[in-house]
N, C-alpha and C positions, 0 to 999 in steps of 0.2 A: 504494500500500500504506500502511495506517495505521501510526502509531507502535506501537500495540499489536501489530499483526501482525508488524512488523519485530522487535520485542523478543521475541515468542514464537518466531519462526523462529530468531533468534540463540540462544535458550536451547535449542531442540531440537537445533541443530547442535552446540552445546557438549556436550550430554548424549550425542549420538551419538559424539562423539570420545572422551569418557570411557568410555562403555559398550563401545566396540569396542577400547579400549586393551589389553585382555589379548591380543588377537591380535598387536599390535605387540610387546609384551614377550615373547611366546612365541617370537619369532624368535631370542631370545638365551638360550635355556635352557642352552646349553653354557657360558655366562659366569656367573661368580659374581655374585649379586644386589648385593653391595656395590660391585663394579666398575661395574655398570649404574647404580647410584645415583650414583656419583662422576661418571660421564659425564653423567647427567641434570642434575646440579647444574652442571657445567661449561658445558654447552650452554644451560642455562636462564639462566645469567649472561650469556652472549653475547646471547641473545634479549631478555632483559628490559632490559639496559643499552641495547641498540639502541632498544628501544621507549621507554625513559625519555628518551633524547636526542631522538628524533624527535617525541615528544609534548610537548617543552618542559618536562619536570618536573625537570630537573637541579638547578636552584636550590632547588626544594622538597626534593629529596633531601639536598642539602648542609645545608640548615637542620635537617633531622631528625637528621643525623649529629652535630650539635653538642649533642644532648640525650641525656646519658648514660642516664637512666632509660628513655626511649623506646627507645634502642638495646638496652638490656638486655632489654626485653620483646620486641623484634623478634628478638633472638638466640634467646630461648626459643621464640618462634613458629617460627623456622627449625628448631630441634631437633625440635619437634612434627611439622612437615610432613615433615622428613627421615625420622622414624620411620614416618610414614604411607606415604610413598613406598616405603621399604624393605620394609615388611610386605607391601604390595601386590605389589611386584616378586617378593618371595620366594614369595608365594602362587601366582603364575603359574608360577614355576620348579619348584615341587613339586606342581603339579596340584591346587591347592585354591582355585580361583577361586570356587567355589560358596560356600565359607566366607567369603572376603573380601567377597563381594557382600552377605552378611548384615550386615556392618558398616555398609554404606552405607544399608541399609534401616532399621537401628535408630539411625542417627546423629541424626535429628531428636529422637528420644526422649531420647537422651543429652544433647543440648543443653538440653532442658527440665529434665532432672535437674540438670545443671551450673548452670543459671540459678537453680534453687532453692537449691543449696548455696552458690554464690558471691555471688549478688546478693539472696538471700532473696525471689526472685520468688514470688508466690502462685500455686499450682497449683489448677486446678479438679478436681472429682471425676473428670471424664472423662480428664483428663491423668494422674491417679494410676492410673486403671484401665489406661490405655495403657502406662504404665511397668511396672505389675505384670504385664501380659500379655507384655511384652518379656522380663522377668525369667524368667517361666515358660518362654518359648521357649528361652532360654539354658540353663535347667535341664533341659529336655527333651533338648537336644542333648548336654549333659554326661552325663546318665544313659544315653542311647541309644548314644552313640559312645564312652563310657568316658573322655572327657576334655573339658574345657571348650573352647568354640570360641575359643581365644585369639587367632587371627588376626582374627576378626570384632570381638572386644572391643578389641584394640589399634588397629584401624583406626578404629572408631567413637569411642573415647575420645581418641586422639591428634588426630583431626580435630575432635572436640568441644572439647578444650582449646585447639587452634589457633584455632577460631572465637571462643572466649571471650577469648583474648588479643587478637585482632583488634578485638573490641568495646571493649576497654580502650585499645588503642593509638590508634585513631581517626586513622589516617594514610591518605592516598590508597592504594588497593589496589595499583596498579602500583609506586608508590614503596616501599611496605612489602614486597612480594614481591621486588622487586629487591634491597633491602638484606638480606632474609633469605638469599637465595641467595649474595649477595656475602660475607656473614659465614661461610657454610658452605664457600665456595670453597677456603680454605687446607687444610681437612681432605680435600676431594676431590682436590686436586692432590697432596697428600702421599700419599694412598692410591694414586693412579695411578702416582706416581713409584716408590714402594717396593714395592708389592705386586701390580702388574699389568704385563702385557706389552702392547706396542702391537698392537691388533687389525689384521687384514688390512684393506686399503682399503675393501672392500665393507661389512664390518661397521662400520668407523669411520664411513663415510658414513651408514649406517642409524642409528647411535647419535646422530649429530648432529641428527637429526629429533626427538629426545626433548625438546629445548628448545622447538621449535615446538609439539609435542603438549602440552607443559605450559602454554605461554603462550597459545596460541590459544583454548582453551575459557575461560580466565579472562577474557580480553578480551571474548569474546562474552557471558559471564555478566554482566560489569560493564555492558555495553551494554544487556542485557536488563533488569537491575534498575532502570535509569533510565527504562524505558518501560512496564513491566507491573507489576501489583500483586505483592507478595511471595508472596501465596497462590498465584498462578499459577506463579511461579518454583519454589516449593516442590513443587507437584504435578508439574510437568514434569520436575524433577530425578530423579524415580523412574524415568525412562527409563534412567538410568545403571545402577543395580543390576539392572534387568530385562534389559537387553542383556548385562551381564556374566554373568548367570545363563544366558542363552541361549547365549552364546559358550562358556561352560564345559561345558555339557551337549551341545549339538548339534555344535559345531565342534571343541572341544578334547577331547571324549570323556570328560569326568569322570563318575563314577558318582554318582547321587543316591539316598539311602536314604529309607525311610519316615519316619525321624526328621527328615530335612531338610524333607520335605513338611509334617509337623506343625508344625515350627518356623516355616516360611515362612507357613503359614496363620495361626498365632497372631500373628505380626508384622503381617500384613496387617489382621487384626482390630484390633490395637493402633493401627495407623495410621488406621483408620476413626474410632476414638474420638479420636485426636489431632486429626484434621482437623475433626471435629464440634466439638471445643473451640475450634479456631481460628476457624471460621466463626461460632460462637455469640458469641465475644468480639468479632469484627469487627462483627457485626450489632448488638450491644449498644452498641459505640462509636459506630456510625453513628446509632443511635437517640438517644443522648445529644447528639450533635453537632447533630442536626436540631431538638432542643428548645431549644438554647441561642440 
């Protein structure tokens, strides 16, 4: 098997894990989402610290800990990913996975917009069209459903800001995520001690897997990004919201309205414009490189 094939397979497996994750969190609908988040953080710490030690990154992590500015940014990144995790878990608990999946559809467009705002990155006409169509999709849902799709917006923007911070931090992904969850651990332990009861052994055992479900796809994605072009990674990652949408409607029995169909169609059209812009930019870069 070629390195490209291995990387693509790793990315597909990662997206399958993310896309099917609503089925896992649906097992805990009787538990408060904040308590599930606390357990996810706790068991993520156990998983990532183990991974950190086994991969020989401990010294690298200790070096980062001695950098106050970097640790401040890592803490902020941890807050963003905690918000993202909570909103997703909440969406499963209240039967609104269809809405949360929209957040992962529009996430790439949010990243483009944040790049323009934060780094003054130049946007092409196609990218502006894509962003405009995504805004129209949000407006359609707001008018049709009588309320803005806040869950989708919170998921896309929290994950977008998280990605923006990771771009600034420039620390190894395993080291960064390990420190993020370690910094969140005191809050999780405090919540579990004062506001929750010890779950029954079967539920506790199931919750322990949240760490593996969090770490596994990240490791696979890191493996994939080292072996396949980012354009391929970007395209394959749409398996995640597609599977979430499938799980929500077919398995979890959520209802889909005509407004949702219109919004999804608009977002897909926006994504076509987005990827046209990406491929056009890559072709232009390749053309310039070949003439140098």
